[in-house]
N, C-alpha and C positions, 0 to 999 in steps of 0.2 A: 438561630439567627433571625433578626427582625426582617419582616417582609421588605420594607423600604430599603434596608441595607443591601439585600441581595438583588433587588430590582435596580439598584443603582450601581450595578457592576461596571464592566468596561463600557466606555462610550465610543470606542473606536472598534469597528468590526474588523476581525482578522482577515476578512475577504479582501481588504484593501492591501494586505501585507503579503499575501501568498498567491500562488498561481492556481489556476483551475485544473481539473482533470483533463488535460490536453492543452497543450499550449496552442447559419441559422436563417434562420429566415423568419419573417413575419408573414403568416398566412393572411392574404388579403382576399376576403370573400364577402360577398354581399350579405348583410344581415337579413335573416328571414324572420320577420316580425310575427309570424304565426307560431314560432317555436321559442322555447326558453334558451337563452344564450348562456353558455358556460365558457368563461375566458381563462385560458391557462398560459402562464409564462414559464418556459422551460429553458434552463441554461444548457444549451445543446453542445456539450463538449465531446470528448472522445467516444462516449458510449452511443452517440447517435440518437436519432428520434424514431427509428423503426418500431421499437417496442411500444412507444407511446402512441404513435399513429395507429398501430394495430388495436390497442386497447380503446382508444377514442372511437374508432370505427365500430368496435363491438358494443361499446356502451351506447352509442347513438342508435344502433340497431335494436338493442335490448329494450330501450326506453322510447322507441318510436311512437308508441301508442299511450304514453304516460303524460299526464298534465302536471307539471310542477308549478305552473302559474295559471291563474284564471284566464281563460280565453286563449291559451296556448297549448299546443300538443307537440310532444317530442323535444329533443335536445339538439341544439346546434353548438358544437364545440369549436370555439375560435382560438387558434393556437398562435402564440408568439414565441418564436425560437430565435435565440442568438447565443453568443458565447459570453454574455455578460450577466452577472447577477444584478438584481434590483436592490439597491441600498435601502435600508430601513427608512431613510428620510424621504424616499420617493414613493413609498407605498401608500400613504394617505392620498386619496384622490386618484390613485392608479386604477384603471378600469379592469385589471385582471383579478380574478377571484381566487385562483390557486397558483402558488409559486412552487417550483421545483428547482432547487439551487444546489451549488457546490460551495465548499469552503465558506460556510455561513455559520457565524457564531450564534447558537441558539439563544443563549442568555442575553446577548446584546439586543437581538431582535425582540425578545420577550420584554426586556426592560423598557423598550421604546413603545410597547403596546400595539405592535402592528400585526400580531398573530391572534387569530380567533381561538378561543377555548374549544378544543375538539375532543374533550374527554368522552363525550357520548359516543363518538365514532370509535375511539381506541378501546373502550371498555365493552364494545359490542362485537358481534360476529360480522365478518366481512360480507358485503353485498355481492351477490353473484348475478342478479337479474331483477326484473320487476317483481317485487314481493317475495324474493328468495334470498336467503343468506346461508352461509356455511353454518354447520352445527357442531363441528368437532372442537375448534379452538377459537377463542376470541382474539382479536388483533393484539391486545396487550399480552396474551399468552404466547404469541409468536415472537415477542421481543425477549431478548436475554435479560437476566436480572440486572446486568450492568446498564443496558439501554433503558430499561424501565426506571431504574433509579435516577438516571440522568435526565430523562425527558419529563419526569413527574416533578411538578413544582407546586407545593401546597396541595398535593393530591390531584392536580389537574395536568392535562397534556395540552400542549400548544403546537406540537410538531411531531413528525415521524421521520426517521432516517430513510434515505433512499438506498444507496449502495454501500457495500463493504468490500474494499479491495486494498491491496498494498502496492507500493512501488518497490520493485526488486529486480532481480536478474531474470531475463527470459532467454531461453536457449534454443538453438537449432538442433532438434533431435536427429533429423536426417543427416546433418553434417557430423554429429557425434558418432552416429552409426557408421557412416562412410569412412571416417578417419579413425574409428575404433578408439574413441576417447572415454570409454567406460572402464571403470575398475573391475578386474576379474574377482571371482569369489575368493574371499579370505585375504585379498591383497590390501596392504596398508603402507603408507609412507611414514608411519609413526616412528620408525627407527632411523629415518633420515636425520642427519645432523646439519648444522648450519654450514659446515664444510662441504657436505654433499651438494647443498643448494648453491653454494658459492661456485663450486667447480662447474655445475651444470649451467650456470648463468654466464660464465666467463668464456669468451671466444678464444682467449689466449691461455687457457688452462693447460696444464701438462697433458699431453696426448694420451698416455696410458691411464692416468687418473680419470680423464674425461671419458674414455671408453668404458672404464669400469663403472663410473657413475651412470652413464647412459644405459648400460646393461641393467643396472639396478632399477632405473626409471622405467624402461620398457617392460620389465617383468611384471609391473603392476597392472598393465592394461590387457584387455581382451585381444585375442588374435582373430576371432571370428565373431560376427554379430550374434551367433547362436550360443556362444560361450556363457556359462553361468556367471552372474555378476555379483559384486560385493553387496552387502546389505544396506549400505548408505548411512546417512545420519541417524535414521531411526533404529539401526542395529538389528532389524528383523526383516523377514521377507514373507510373502504369501499373505493369506487372509487369516487373521487370528481374532476370534471373538467378534467377528463382523467388521474388523478394521483391516483395510488394505495397506499392508506394509511394503508392497512391491513398487510403489510409486517412485521411490527414490533409489531403487536398486541400481548400482553401478556409479552412483554419484559420490563425490568426495565426502567422507565422513567427518574429517577434521581439516583444520587449516593446513597441516602438512600435506595431506592428500590434495588439497586445493592448489597449493603451491606447485606440487608435482604435476598436476593437471595443466596448469598454465604453461609450464615449461614444455610439456608434451604437445600442447596445442601449437606453440611457436615452432617446435621442431617438425610439426606436421604441416606447416605453412598456413596456420590459422591465426589471425589476430584475435586475442581473447575477447576484448571489450570494445564497444562503441557506446557513446552517449550523445546527448544533444546540447547545444548551447542556448536553445530557446528557454528551456526550463532546467537550469542547473540544480534547482532544489530537489530534483529527482535523486541526485547523488546523496543529499542529506537524508532523504527518506529511506534510501537503501541502507545507509549506515544506521538509521534508527531501527530498521528491521534486524540488522546484524546485532545491534546492542540488545534488543529485546530477546532475540533468539538465544543469546548466550546468558543473559541475566535471568531468564525465566519469567513467565507471565506475572506471577505474584509480586516478585521483586521489582520488575519494570514498572508495574502500575503504581508503585510508590511515587514515581516521578509525576504521574498524573493526579495523584492525591496531594503531592508536596507534603507527604507525611507517611507514617507507618513505621514498622520495624525493619530496618535495612540490615541484612545479614551478610552482605558481600561487599563491604566497603574496603577499598585498598588502603592500607595503613601507610602513612608518610613518615619518614624520618628526616626532619628538616625539609630540604627541597629535593628529596629523592624518595623513591618507592622502597619500602622495607621488603626485603625478600628472604625466603627461607634458604636452607642449605642446597636446595635443588634449583635455586634461582627463580622460584615462583613467588608472585606477590603475596604478602601476608595480608589477610583480610580480617575485619572485625565487625561487630554488630553494634548498631546504635539505634536508639529511638529517635525518629525524625519528627520535628514539630516546627512551629512558626519561627523559632529562633535559630534553627540550624538546617533548614531544608537544602541549603547549598551543599551540604555534605553528600547529597545524592549524586553529585557530580563525581564522586569517588567510586561509583559502582564499577566493579571489575569488568562487567560486560561492556562498559563504554571504552575502557582501555583496550579491550579486545576488538571493538569496532574500529578504533583508530589504527590498530595493527592491520586490519582488513583494508582500510582506506589506503594504506601504503602499498599493499599488494596490487591494488587497482592501477597504481601509477608507476610501478616498476618499469624500467626501460623495456619498451616493446610490448607491454601488456595491453595497450589500448591504441585505437586508431588515432594517430597523432593530430588529426584535424578535427577531432571531436569537439574541441572548444570553439570551432567556427562552423559547426554543422547543425542545420535546422533539425527539428524533430522529425519532419517528414522525410528529409534526405537520409537521416540516420535509419529510419525504418526501411526505406527503399534499399539502401546499401545492404542492410542485414538480410532482407528477404531475397534480393536478387543479386548476389555477388557475381553471377555469370555475366551481368551487364556492366560490371565495373572491375575490369581486370587489374587495374593499378591498385585497387583497394583489396580485392580478394575476399576470401572466406572470413567471416566473423562469427565467433562462437556465441557471444552474449550481447544483449542490448539491455541497458538500464532503462526500464520503462514501467508504467503502471498497468494495471489489469485491463485498461481500456484500449491498449495499443493494438490488439489484434483486430478488433472491429474498426478502429480508426484507420488502420493501414489497408483496408479492403481494396482500395484502388490499385495497390501495388502488386496484387496477385493476378496472374493470367486468368481469364474467364474460366470458371468452373474448377479452379485448382485450390481455392482457399479452404474448402471444407476438409480436405484430406491432407493439407500441408502439415508437416510434423514439426510444430513449434510448441513449446511448453513453458510454463512458469518453472523456475529453478528453486529447488529446496536447498537452503543454505547449509553449509557445513558447520559443525561445532568447532569452537576454538581449540578444545583439547579432548583427548580420548575419553576422559571420565564423563563427558557430557553426552556421549553417544547414547541414544535411547530416550533422551528427554524430549518433550513435545516440540514440535515445529511452531515457533511463535512468530507472528507477523503483526505489523501495525497498519491499521487503516486510518490514514491521516487526512484524507480529503473529506471534510465533514459535510455530508450532504443533508438536505433538509427539505421536507414537503410540509407546507402549511397553507391555511386559508387566510386570506386578507381580512383583518379585523374590521375593515371599513366596507366590507361587502354589503350590497343592498340586501335587505331582508328577503326580498323575493327570490334572490339567487342562492340563498344560504342552503336550502334543502338539497338542491341539485349538486352543489359543490361538495357537501358532506357525503352525499351518496356516491359521487364519483371518487372521492378520496378513499372511501371505504372499499369501493370496487377495486382500486389499485392495490389493496392489501390482500385480496383474495389469493388463494393458492394458484388459481389459474393465471392471475396477473403476475404473480411472482415467477412462475415458470416461464411465462411469455418474456419477461424481462431477461431471464437467464438465457433463453434460447437465442434472442437477438443480440445480446451484448457479450456472451461468453463470460459473464460475471455474476456475482451473487448479490441479491438484495440483502439489506441489513436486518433480515428477519429469519426465523427458523422455518424451514419447509423442505420438502422432498421433491425430486423430479420423477415424473412418470416415465415408464420405459419408452413410451411414444416420444415424449419430449427429448429424452436423452439420446434416442436413436437419430434424431434430426440434427443434433449438434455437431459442430466441427471437432476435429481431433483436439485442437487447442481447448475448445470449450469444455470437452469432456474431462480432460486432465485438470484444467483449472477448477472445475466443479469438484472433482474427486479430492483435490488438495484442500480446497476451501471447506468442504463438507466432511472432511475426515476427522474423526474424533481425536486423532493425534495432532491436529492443527488447532492452535488457539490464535484467534485474530482479536487484537486489542484495538478498539476505536480510540483515536487520539482525542480524548475529551477530558476536561477537568472533572475529577471524580470525587471531589470533596467540596464543601462550601468554601474552605480556605483557598483551594485551587481555583474555584470560580471567581473569587475576588482578585486573584492574581493571574487571570486567564491570559493576559497579554505576554506574560513571561513564558507561556507554554506554546509559543509559535513553533510548530514542528520543524520549520525551516531554519531555526536558529537555536532553539533550546538545546543546551548540552554541549555546544561546540564553539561558542564565542570565547575569545581570550585575548590577551596581549602576550607578546614575547619580546625577548631581548635579542636584537639582531646582531650581526657580526661586528657592527661598529659600536655596540654597547647601548644602542638606543631602544627604548620601548616602542613597540609597534602593535597596533590593534589588528586583529583578524576577525573575519566574519564567521558565520555558522556553517560553512561548507568545508569539511575536512579534506575532501579530495582536491578541491581547488587550492586549499591552503598548502598542502604538501607539494602540489605541482608548482605553485608560485615559489615556495622556498627552494625547490630544486633548480628552477630556472635562474634564481638569483644567487645560486651557489651559497645559500644561507640555510642549510638543512636543519630540520628539527626532527628529533625522534618522536615516536608515538608516546613514549614516556614523558618527554619534556612537554609536549603539547598537552597531555593529560593533566600534568601538574599545573601548567599555565591556566588551563580552563578552570580548575578548582580555585586557584589564587584569584582569578578575575571575578569569580562569582561569590566567594565566601564573604 
């Protein structure tokens, strides 16, 4: 592809279309003219600024006796924190030297010429102090092949990703232990029929049939917290070849298990879900995770390439899904290219994600006022049910990896570190997928870059600090304070790990587990980069029109959970199959 064609990609940044990681301040300090100033603009969302404050302090101390400019000694870092990104149009003339942002389209900013070439930084070892650098791996070697491929343009780097996290279900482990909501060893709801679920969900079901179904349900779950648990979605337990397969023990392995759990939760006085009305795109992100987890990493990435060989496309027969003798969708393989990439909307994993969306909104499955609840209130209700008797216990919250740090103020002093909350590992749609990797999507595209308009006198210190932020020590510091992972490859020392919260430890083990594959939501081919606006994570894959009960065509947006909820309220129901077909017809 010609350079000018790629550099003329999208002219609208997706940051204007989507929400940040959490739905600041500007440090005002007197400039010390005896020192070199380094100005940093940080989008201070849910992950907070403690990690950056700590590293800024260490950098200033390490370089206190270093002269980056003639006649000046040491570095004064001046920080600007708020929850807003700086648009590319505002960067020329902006006094900040380094920008650290969320939901920023790399190729849009690059095409506008606002980012400095930092190839010399990325292709070198990370700075650790004055005249000291790491010696084991260069920064580029800490990037995955996928990140390296994306961030290199004509052999040059202009930015580095900051964090890697997904939006998914988070659960209250202590509550699950108290209510005994873990599956016992060898237990499975795979033999449950639709009739079983129907009886369990009906208040007016035949008494004898209901009691029999309840006995069947209760037999799946542990009786004591010390009971051996099921092997979960990964199908294994213990540590095998260095991989910890115990993280998901006791969790539902399949959708049927998950449906049984939801009924068990309600029978135990627990509301399964809460979410917030501030950032409803969290729900779409969750469904993207479900889609990827069922489709598998390689197949799901075809969406981010808008191409490839798709082996799991649901076959349609007219305006219906073709099914085999067992009622399962028939799938086919197609080569995807520029003329037919809409066929990716037929991926079976997406159909299964729409099934999951319906489970979220079944009667009684979620806190009914979630649609009017702010993200802070949702967090507080989830953490402190004892303070909200009319709401009661809640099992899951739909949130991003930043939520635990963001919700710090809602924990009683000294309790957060040991509070037992954890990211939830999603079940597989069907039994045959048990044991396949846990696939997640990191869709809040973070970015660190140097202002291309930086004064020459400040360039050396800016690059030095940017390099310092990629050192193993800096990466560990980020994880310690945020309970999340940087988008680079690194390990945690025993010392750092021991200081982390319960949540942080589990989040790290899941993210760093070789059974977990995290896919960054990035355009992964030149063709996809040219069509980047179609790949908005908050709408790609779920926009459609449908025919309402009056026979009129109606548009729907990209949020499946809201759509199913609206249809139910209007008594205009749509099945996941109908919605799936409508999405394809809208996009083809």
